VEXFIMAR-165593 format. One record per residue: residue in one letter; x, z, y of N, C-alpha, C in turn. Coordinates in steps of 0.02 Angstrom, whole numbers. Atoms other than C-alpha are relative to their C-alpha. Layout:
N
<rec><resn>A</resn><n_east>X</n_east><n_up>Z</n_up><n_north>Y</n_north><ca_east>X</ca_east><ca_up>Z</ca_up><ca_north>Y</ca_north><c_east>X</c_east><c_up>Z</c_up><c_north>Y</c_north></rec>
...
This chain:
91
<rec><resn>M</resn><n_east>44</n_east><n_up>68</n_up><n_north>-6</n_north><ca_east>196</ca_east><ca_up>189</ca_up><ca_north>-580</ca_north><c_east>43</c_east><c_up>-53</c_up><c_north>-40</c_north></rec>
<rec><resn>E</resn><n_east>-33</n_east><n_up>50</n_up><n_north>35</n_north><ca_east>244</ca_east><ca_up>53</ca_up><ca_north>-690</ca_north><c_east>-16</c_east><c_up>-77</c_up><c_north>34</c_north></rec>
<rec><resn>L</resn><n_east>3</n_east><n_up>64</n_up><n_north>-33</n_north><ca_east>277</ca_east><ca_up>-119</ca_up><ca_north>-616</ca_north><c_east>18</c_east><c_up>-58</c_up><c_north>-48</c_north></rec>
<rec><resn>S</resn><n_east>-14</n_east><n_up>59</n_up><n_north>44</n_north><ca_east>267</ca_east><ca_up>-290</ca_up><ca_north>-702</ca_north><c_east>65</c_east><c_up>-30</c_up><c_north>24</c_north></rec>
<rec><resn>R</resn><n_east>-60</n_east><n_up>30</n_up><n_north>-14</n_north><ca_east>422</ca_east><ca_up>-402</ca_up><ca_north>-692</ca_north><c_east>-22</c_east><c_up>-32</c_up><c_north>71</c_north></rec>
<rec><resn>H</resn><n_east>25</n_east><n_up>42</n_up><n_north>-59</n_north><ca_east>317</ca_east><ca_up>-512</ca_up><ca_north>-563</ca_north><c_east>-12</c_east><c_up>43</c_up><c_north>58</c_north></rec>
<rec><resn>A</resn><n_east>12</n_east><n_up>-51</n_up><n_north>-58</n_north><ca_east>273</ca_east><ca_up>-357</ca_up><ca_north>-456</ca_north><c_east>66</c_east><c_up>20</c_up><c_north>24</c_north></rec>
<rec><resn>Q</resn><n_east>-63</n_east><n_up>-30</n_up><n_north>-21</n_north><ca_east>450</ca_east><ca_up>-299</ca_up><ca_north>-450</ca_north><c_east>34</c_east><c_up>-58</c_up><c_north>43</c_north></rec>
<rec><resn>I</resn><n_east>-24</n_east><n_up>63</n_up><n_north>-44</n_north><ca_east>501</ca_east><ca_up>-478</ca_up><ca_north>-382</ca_north><c_east>-33</c_east><c_up>-6</c_up><c_north>64</c_north></rec>
<rec><resn>R</resn><n_east>43</n_east><n_up>10</n_up><n_north>-62</n_north><ca_east>359</ca_east><ca_up>-485</ca_up><ca_north>-259</ca_north><c_east>15</c_east><c_up>60</c_up><c_north>45</c_north></rec>
<rec><resn>C</resn><n_east>-14</n_east><n_up>-56</n_up><n_north>-45</n_north><ca_east>402</ca_east><ca_up>-302</ca_up><ca_north>-193</ca_north><c_east>73</c_east><c_up>-6</c_up><c_north>34</c_north></rec>
<rec><resn>Q</resn><n_east>-64</n_east><n_up>17</n_up><n_north>-27</n_north><ca_east>583</ca_east><ca_up>-359</ca_up><ca_north>-173</ca_north><c_east>-5</c_east><c_up>-55</c_up><c_north>61</c_north></rec>
<rec><resn>Q</resn><n_east>2</n_east><n_up>60</n_up><n_north>-40</n_north><ca_east>540</ca_east><ca_up>-527</ca_up><ca_north>-91</ca_north><c_east>-34</c_east><c_up>26</c_up><c_north>68</c_north></rec>
<rec><resn>R</resn><n_east>36</n_east><n_up>-7</n_up><n_north>-59</n_north><ca_east>417</ca_east><ca_up>-447</ca_up><ca_north>30</ca_north><c_east>16</c_east><c_up>69</c_up><c_north>32</c_north></rec>
<rec><resn>G</resn><n_east>-22</n_east><n_up>-56</n_up><n_north>-33</n_north><ca_east>515</ca_east><ca_up>-284</ca_up><ca_north>66</ca_north><c_east>-42</c_east><c_up>61</c_up><c_north>-7</c_north></rec>
<rec><resn>I</resn><n_east>50</n_east><n_up>-62</n_up><n_north>13</n_north><ca_east>386</ca_east><ca_up>-154</ca_up><ca_north>-1</ca_north><c_east>46</c_east><c_up>51</c_up><c_north>-30</c_north></rec>
<rec><resn>P</resn><n_east>-43</n_east><n_up>-41</n_up><n_north>32</n_north><ca_east>496</ca_east><ca_up>-9</ca_up><ca_north>-37</ca_north><c_east>-39</c_east><c_up>46</c_up><c_north>-46</c_north></rec>
<rec><resn>P</resn><n_east>31</n_east><n_up>-46</n_up><n_north>48</n_north><ca_east>465</ca_east><ca_up>121</ca_up><ca_north>-178</ca_north><c_east>-44</c_east><c_up>60</c_up><c_north>37</c_north></rec>
<rec><resn>L</resn><n_east>35</n_east><n_up>-52</n_up><n_north>-41</n_north><ca_east>407</ca_east><ca_up>256</ca_up><ca_north>-52</ca_north><c_east>-69</c_east><c_up>-24</c_up><c_north>20</c_north></rec>
<rec><resn>I</resn><n_east>66</n_east><n_up>24</n_up><n_north>-12</n_north><ca_east>270</ca_east><ca_up>145</ca_up><ca_north>12</ca_north><c_east>-44</c_east><c_up>-11</c_up><c_north>-57</c_north></rec>
<rec><resn>R</resn><n_east>45</n_east><n_up>7</n_up><n_north>62</n_north><ca_east>212</ca_east><ca_up>105</ca_up><ca_north>-160</ca_north><c_east>-28</c_east><c_up>57</c_up><c_north>-22</c_north></rec>
<rec><resn>Q</resn><n_east>19</n_east><n_up>-66</n_up><n_north>23</n_north><ca_east>203</ca_east><ca_up>285</ca_up><ca_north>-202</ca_north><c_east>-60</c_east><c_up>29</c_up><c_north>42</c_north></rec>
<rec><resn>W</resn><n_east>51</n_east><n_up>-31</n_up><n_north>-41</n_north><ca_east>104</ca_east><ca_up>327</ca_up><ca_north>-51</ca_north><c_east>-56</c_east><c_up>-44</c_up><c_north>-5</c_north></rec>
<rec><resn>L</resn><n_east>63</n_east><n_up>35</n_up><n_north>18</n_north><ca_east>-19</ca_east><ca_up>184</ca_up><ca_north>-95</ca_north><c_east>-33</c_east><c_up>31</c_up><c_north>-60</c_north></rec>
<rec><resn>Q</resn><n_east>32</n_east><n_up>-41</n_up><n_north>63</n_north><ca_east>-44</ca_east><ca_up>272</ca_up><ca_north>-261</ca_north><c_east>-31</c_east><c_up>61</c_up><c_north>22</c_north></rec>
<rec><resn>D</resn><n_east>24</n_east><n_up>-71</n_up><n_north>-24</n_north><ca_east>-70</ca_east><ca_up>439</ca_up><ca_north>-174</ca_north><c_east>-54</c_east><c_up>6</c_up><c_north>51</c_north></rec>
<rec><resn>F</resn><n_east>46</n_east><n_up>-4</n_up><n_north>-57</n_north><ca_east>-162</ca_east><ca_up>399</ca_up><ca_north>-19</ca_north><c_east>-43</c_east><c_up>-61</c_up><c_north>18</c_north></rec>
<rec><resn>G</resn><n_east>35</n_east><n_up>69</n_up><n_north>-16</n_north><ca_east>-222</ca_east><ca_up>220</ca_up><ca_north>-27</ca_north><c_east>-75</c_east><c_up>-10</c_up><c_north>-15</c_north></rec>
<rec><resn>S</resn><n_east>78</n_east><n_up>17</n_up><n_north>22</n_north><ca_east>-404</ca_east><ca_up>164</ca_up><ca_north>-31</ca_north><c_east>2</c_east><c_up>-54</c_up><c_north>-55</c_north></rec>
<rec><resn>E</resn><n_east>-4</n_east><n_up>42</n_up><n_north>48</n_north><ca_east>-449</ca_east><ca_up>62</ca_up><ca_north>-176</ca_north><c_east>-73</c_east><c_up>-37</c_up><c_north>-9</c_north></rec>
<rec><resn>V</resn><n_east>61</n_east><n_up>41</n_up><n_north>23</n_north><ca_east>-579</ca_east><ca_up>-78</ca_up><ca_north>-228</ca_north><c_east>18</c_east><c_up>-32</c_up><c_north>-63</c_north></rec>
<rec><resn>Q</resn><n_east>-6</n_east><n_up>40</n_up><n_north>58</n_north><ca_east>-611</ca_east><ca_up>-162</ca_up><ca_north>-389</ca_north><c_east>-12</c_east><c_up>-71</c_up><c_north>12</c_north></rec>
<rec><resn>T</resn><n_east>1</n_east><n_up>76</n_up><n_north>-14</n_north><ca_east>-585</ca_east><ca_up>-347</ca_up><ca_north>-392</ca_north><c_east>23</c_east><c_up>-35</c_up><c_north>-60</c_north></rec>
<rec><resn>H</resn><n_east>-23</n_east><n_up>44</n_up><n_north>59</n_north><ca_east>-583</ca_east><ca_up>-467</ca_up><ca_north>-538</ca_north><c_east>34</c_east><c_up>42</c_up><c_north>-53</c_north></rec>
<rec><resn>G</resn><n_east>-26</n_east><n_up>-35</n_up><n_north>48</n_north><ca_east>-557</ca_east><ca_up>-330</ca_up><ca_north>-661</ca_north><c_east>63</c_east><c_up>44</c_up><c_north>9</c_north></rec>
<rec><resn>A</resn><n_east>-61</n_east><n_up>-39</n_up><n_north>-19</n_north><ca_east>-411</ca_east><ca_up>-249</ca_up><ca_north>-570</ca_north><c_east>-22</c_east><c_up>43</c_up><c_north>58</c_north></rec>
<rec><resn>T</resn><n_east>7</n_east><n_up>-44</n_up><n_north>-60</n_north><ca_east>-388</ca_east><ca_up>-121</ca_up><ca_north>-437</ca_north><c_east>49</c_east><c_up>-16</c_up><c_north>56</c_north></rec>
<rec><resn>K</resn><n_east>-46</n_east><n_up>18</n_up><n_north>-53</n_north><ca_east>-324</ca_east><ca_up>-163</ca_up><ca_north>-261</ca_north><c_east>3</c_east><c_up>66</c_up><c_north>38</c_north></rec>
<rec><resn>R</resn><n_east>-14</n_east><n_up>-56</n_up><n_north>-37</n_north><ca_east>-246</ca_east><ca_up>-24</ca_up><ca_north>-166</ca_north><c_east>33</c_east><c_up>-20</c_up><c_north>71</c_north></rec>
<rec><resn>F</resn><n_east>-18</n_east><n_up>26</n_up><n_north>-63</n_north><ca_east>-213</ca_east><ca_up>-36</ca_up><ca_north>23</ca_north><c_east>-11</c_east><c_up>61</c_up><c_north>47</c_north></rec>
<rec><resn>F</resn><n_east>12</n_east><n_up>-52</n_up><n_north>-49</n_north><ca_east>-205</ca_east><ca_up>67</ca_up><ca_north>178</ca_north><c_east>-47</c_east><c_up>-21</c_up><c_north>48</c_north></rec>
<rec><resn>D</resn><n_east>46</n_east><n_up>8</n_up><n_north>-47</n_north><ca_east>-356</ca_east><ca_up>57</ca_up><ca_north>284</ca_north><c_east>-1</c_east><c_up>56</c_up><c_north>50</c_north></rec>
<rec><resn>R</resn><n_east>4</n_east><n_up>-52</n_up><n_north>-53</n_north><ca_east>-403</ca_east><ca_up>171</ca_up><ca_north>431</ca_north><c_east>-2</c_east><c_up>72</c_up><c_north>-34</c_north></rec>
<rec><resn>E</resn><n_east>1</n_east><n_up>-63</n_up><n_north>33</n_north><ca_east>-456</ca_east><ca_up>314</ca_up><ca_north>319</ca_north><c_east>64</c_east><c_up>23</c_up><c_north>-40</c_north></rec>
<rec><resn>A</resn><n_east>-60</n_east><n_up>-16</n_up><n_north>39</n_north><ca_east>-304</ca_east><ca_up>299</ca_up><ca_north>203</ca_north><c_east>60</c_east><c_up>15</c_up><c_north>45</c_north></rec>
<rec><resn>K</resn><n_east>-56</n_east><n_up>-17</n_up><n_north>-46</n_north><ca_east>-182</ca_east><ca_up>300</ca_up><ca_north>350</ca_north><c_east>-21</c_east><c_up>80</c_up><c_north>34</c_north></rec>
<rec><resn>R</resn><n_east>20</n_east><n_up>-66</n_up><n_north>-20</n_north><ca_east>-276</ca_east><ca_up>461</ca_up><ca_north>408</ca_north><c_east>17</c_east><c_up>55</c_up><c_north>-48</c_north></rec>
<rec><resn>R</resn><n_east>-13</n_east><n_up>-48</n_up><n_north>50</n_north><ca_east>-254</ca_east><ca_up>543</ca_up><ca_north>245</ca_north><c_east>78</c_east><c_up>-3</c_up><c_north>-4</c_north></rec>
<rec><resn>L</resn><n_east>-77</n_east><n_up>3</n_up><n_north>-7</n_north><ca_east>-69</ca_east><ca_up>484</ca_up><ca_north>248</ca_north><c_east>28</c_east><c_up>44</c_up><c_north>60</c_north></rec>
<rec><resn>A</resn><n_east>-29</n_east><n_up>-35</n_up><n_north>-53</n_north><ca_east>-44</ca_east><ca_up>558</ca_up><ca_north>420</ca_north><c_east>-6</c_east><c_up>69</c_up><c_north>-4</c_north></rec>
<rec><resn>A</resn><n_east>13</n_east><n_up>-65</n_up><n_north>4</n_north><ca_east>-121</ca_east><ca_up>721</ca_up><ca_north>380</ca_north><c_east>58</c_east><c_up>24</c_up><c_north>-46</c_north></rec>
<rec><resn>A</resn><n_east>-48</n_east><n_up>-21</n_up><n_north>43</n_north><ca_east>12</ca_east><ca_up>734</ca_up><ca_north>239</ca_north><c_east>77</c_east><c_up>-1</c_up><c_north>22</c_north></rec>
<rec><resn>V</resn><n_east>-63</n_east><n_up>5</n_up><n_north>-21</n_north><ca_east>167</ca_east><ca_up>670</ca_up><ca_north>318</ca_north><c_east>17</c_east><c_up>-2</c_up><c_north>79</c_north></rec>
<rec><resn>G</resn><n_east>-5</n_east><n_up>0</n_up><n_north>-76</n_north><ca_east>129</ca_east><ca_up>669</ca_up><ca_north>507</ca_north><c_east>-10</c_east><c_up>-64</c_up><c_north>34</c_north></rec>
<rec><resn>P</resn><n_east>22</n_east><n_up>60</n_up><n_north>-31</n_north><ca_east>55</ca_east><ca_up>549</ca_up><ca_north>623</ca_north><c_east>58</c_east><c_up>-49</c_up><c_north>27</c_north></rec>
<rec><resn>Q</resn><n_east>-56</n_east><n_up>38</n_up><n_north>-27</n_north><ca_east>220</ca_east><ca_up>497</ca_up><ca_north>700</ca_north><c_east>34</c_east><c_up>-43</c_up><c_north>-53</c_north></rec>
<rec><resn>V</resn><n_east>-26</n_east><n_up>37</n_up><n_north>54</n_north><ca_east>287</ca_east><ca_up>442</ca_up><ca_north>533</ca_north><c_east>-41</c_east><c_up>-66</c_up><c_north>-19</c_north></rec>
<rec><resn>V</resn><n_east>34</n_east><n_up>57</n_up><n_north>21</n_north><ca_east>138</ca_east><ca_up>334</ca_up><ca_north>499</ca_north><c_east>3</c_east><c_up>-49</c_up><c_north>62</c_north></rec>
<rec><resn>D</resn><n_east>-15</n_east><n_up>44</n_up><n_north>-48</n_north><ca_east>152</ca_east><ca_up>256</ca_up><ca_north>680</ca_north><c_east>64</c_east><c_up>-39</c_up><c_north>-3</c_north></rec>
<rec><resn>R</resn><n_east>-71</n_east><n_up>27</n_up><n_north>0</n_north><ca_east>337</ca_east><ca_up>220</ca_up><ca_north>659</ca_north><c_east>6</c_east><c_up>-52</c_up><c_north>-55</c_north></rec>
<rec><resn>L</resn><n_east>-7</n_east><n_up>46</n_up><n_north>67</n_north><ca_east>318</ca_east><ca_up>134</ca_up><ca_north>483</ca_north><c_east>-51</c_east><c_up>-58</c_up><c_north>15</c_north></rec>
<rec><resn>G</resn><n_east>41</n_east><n_up>47</n_up><n_north>-17</n_north><ca_east>171</ca_east><ca_up>27</ca_up><ca_north>559</ca_north><c_east>-10</c_east><c_up>-63</c_up><c_north>-49</c_north></rec>
<rec><resn>S</resn><n_east>4</n_east><n_up>59</n_up><n_north>42</n_north><ca_east>195</ca_east><ca_up>-144</ca_up><ca_north>481</ca_north><c_east>15</c_east><c_up>2</c_up><c_north>-81</c_north></rec>
<rec><resn>L</resn><n_east>-10</n_east><n_up>-10</n_up><n_north>70</n_north><ca_east>259</ca_east><ca_up>-72</ca_up><ca_north>315</ca_north><c_east>-56</c_east><c_up>24</c_up><c_north>-32</c_north></rec>
<rec><resn>L</resn><n_east>60</n_east><n_up>-22</n_up><n_north>28</n_north><ca_east>89</ca_east><ca_up>-4</ca_up><ca_north>289</ca_north><c_east>-52</c_east><c_up>-54</c_up><c_north>-5</c_north></rec>
<rec><resn>N</resn><n_east>43</n_east><n_up>52</n_up><n_north>12</n_north><ca_east>9</ca_east><ca_up>-175</ca_up><ca_north>295</ca_north><c_east>8</c_east><c_up>-42</c_up><c_north>-68</c_north></rec>
<rec><resn>V</resn><n_east>-10</n_east><n_up>32</n_up><n_north>69</n_north><ca_east>32</ca_east><ca_up>-209</ca_up><ca_north>109</ca_north><c_east>-54</c_east><c_up>32</c_up><c_north>-50</c_north></rec>
<rec><resn>Y</resn><n_east>47</n_east><n_up>-26</n_up><n_north>50</n_north><ca_east>-74</ca_east><ca_up>-195</ca_up><ca_north>-45</ca_north><c_east>35</c_east><c_up>-8</c_up><c_north>-74</c_north></rec>
<rec><resn>L</resn><n_east>-16</n_east><n_up>6</n_up><n_north>69</n_north><ca_east>-47</ca_east><ca_up>-181</ca_up><ca_north>-233</ca_north><c_east>-60</c_east><c_up>-11</c_up><c_north>-45</c_north></rec>
<rec><resn>V</resn><n_east>54</n_east><n_up>16</n_up><n_north>54</n_north><ca_east>-150</ca_east><ca_up>-251</ca_up><ca_north>-381</ca_north><c_east>19</c_east><c_up>32</c_up><c_north>-58</c_north></rec>
<rec><resn>E</resn><n_east>-12</n_east><n_up>-30</n_up><n_north>56</n_north><ca_east>-155</ca_east><ca_up>-148</ca_up><ca_north>-527</ca_north><c_east>-44</c_east><c_up>-11</c_up><c_north>-58</c_north></rec>
<rec><resn>A</resn><n_east>49</n_east><n_up>10</n_up><n_north>56</n_north><ca_east>-227</ca_east><ca_up>-182</ca_up><ca_north>-699</ca_north><c_east>28</c_east><c_up>36</c_up><c_north>-59</c_north></rec>
<rec><resn>T</resn><n_east>-14</n_east><n_up>-42</n_up><n_north>58</n_north><ca_east>-224</ca_east><ca_up>-71</ca_up><ca_north>-856</ca_north><c_east>59</c_east><c_up>41</c_up><c_north>6</c_north></rec>
<rec><resn>G</resn><n_east>-58</n_east><n_up>-47</n_up><n_north>-12</n_north><ca_east>-103</ca_east><ca_up>55</ca_up><ca_north>-771</ca_north><c_east>66</c_east><c_up>-33</c_up><c_north>22</c_north></rec>
<rec><resn>T</resn><n_east>-64</n_east><n_up>33</n_up><n_north>-13</n_north><ca_east>27</ca_east><ca_up>-76</ca_up><ca_north>-727</ca_north><c_east>-14</c_east><c_up>-35</c_up><c_north>75</c_north></rec>
<rec><resn>V</resn><n_east>6</n_east><n_up>43</n_up><n_north>-49</n_north><ca_east>51</ca_east><ca_up>-149</ca_up><ca_north>-550</ca_north><c_east>21</c_east><c_up>-66</c_up><c_north>-22</c_north></rec>
<rec><resn>V</resn><n_east>-18</n_east><n_up>70</n_up><n_north>20</n_north><ca_east>45</ca_east><ca_up>-330</ca_up><ca_north>-573</ca_north><c_east>18</c_east><c_up>-47</c_up><c_north>56</c_north></rec>
<rec><resn>T</resn><n_east>-28</n_east><n_up>38</n_up><n_north>-56</n_north><ca_east>80</ca_east><ca_up>-394</ca_up><ca_north>-395</ca_north><c_east>-11</c_east><c_up>38</c_up><c_north>71</c_north></rec>
<rec><resn>A</resn><n_east>-6</n_east><n_up>-35</n_up><n_north>-57</n_north><ca_east>109</ca_east><ca_up>-345</ca_up><ca_north>-220</ca_north><c_east>-5</c_east><c_up>-52</c_up><c_north>53</c_north></rec>
<rec><resn>A</resn><n_east>-1</n_east><n_up>49</n_up><n_north>-59</n_north><ca_east>76</ca_east><ca_up>-433</ca_up><ca_north>-51</ca_north><c_east>-11</c_east><c_up>38</c_up><c_north>60</c_north></rec>
<rec><resn>V</resn><n_east>10</n_east><n_up>-19</n_up><n_north>-68</n_north><ca_east>69</ca_east><ca_up>-412</ca_up><ca_north>136</ca_north><c_east>-70</c_east><c_up>-22</c_up><c_north>16</c_north></rec>
<rec><resn>R</resn><n_east>68</n_east><n_up>19</n_up><n_north>-20</n_north><ca_east>-105</ca_east><ca_up>-405</ca_up><ca_north>201</ca_north><c_east>9</c_east><c_up>-34</c_up><c_north>74</c_north></rec>
<rec><resn>T</resn><n_east>7</n_east><n_up>43</n_up><n_north>-61</n_north><ca_east>-145</ca_east><ca_up>-537</ca_up><ca_north>334</ca_north><c_east>-59</c_east><c_up>10</c_up><c_north>40</c_north></rec>
<rec><resn>G</resn><n_east>57</n_east><n_up>0</n_up><n_north>-40</n_north><ca_east>-261</ca_east><ca_up>-531</ca_up><ca_north>475</ca_north><c_east>-23</c_east><c_up>87</c_up><c_north>11</c_north></rec>
<rec><resn>V</resn><n_east>10</n_east><n_up>-71</n_up><n_north>-6</n_north><ca_east>-249</ca_east><ca_up>-336</ca_up><ca_north>488</ca_north><c_east>16</c_east><c_up>16</c_up><c_north>68</c_north></rec>
<rec><resn>S</resn><n_east>-17</n_east><n_up>-24</n_up><n_north>-66</n_north><ca_east>-256</ca_east><ca_up>-256</ca_up><ca_north>659</ca_north><c_east>31</c_east><c_up>65</c_up><c_north>-15</c_north></rec>
<rec><resn>S</resn><n_east>-39</n_east><n_up>-70</n_up><n_north>4</n_north><ca_east>-133</ca_east><ca_up>-105</ca_up><ca_north>684</ca_north><c_east>-34</c_east><c_up>45</c_up><c_north>53</c_north></rec>
<rec><resn>F</resn><n_east>23</n_east><n_up>-53</n_up><n_north>-44</n_north><ca_east>-193</ca_east><ca_up>58</ca_up><ca_north>769</ca_north><c_east>39</c_east><c_up>60</c_up><c_north>-10</c_north></rec>
<rec><resn>S</resn><n_east>-33</n_east><n_up>-62</n_up><n_north>-3</n_north><ca_east>-129</ca_east><ca_up>225</ca_up><ca_north>809</ca_north><c_east>-45</c_east><c_up>49</c_up><c_north>-36</c_north></rec>
<rec><resn>V</resn><n_east>34</n_east><n_up>-54</n_up><n_north>28</n_north><ca_east>-180</ca_east><ca_up>373</ca_up><ca_north>700</ca_north><c_east>-2</c_east><c_up>56</c_up><c_north>50</c_north></rec>
<rec><resn>Q</resn><n_east>5</n_east><n_up>-66</n_up><n_north>-38</n_north><ca_east>-163</ca_east><ca_up>501</ca_up><ca_north>840</ca_north><c_east>-57</c_east><c_up>-10</c_up><c_north>45</c_north></rec>
């Protein structure tokens, strides 16, 4: 996955590690918005992730999964922390 310079800076500032970005690509839900794709972990995405890596891993990583990426033309252009997201257990 290619990151723009802006996205690299935002990931560093917001503490979004490469593993979480990869999991967003592999398991995240997506919506089209303003000509770009927004990837995030909703309830279903967390369930898909838990099936692959185990529910304990997902529960322990909790707040690291409250992030999203915005991708345009195959490049991640920004990353941010989702606000107003309630956490839940996948077990």
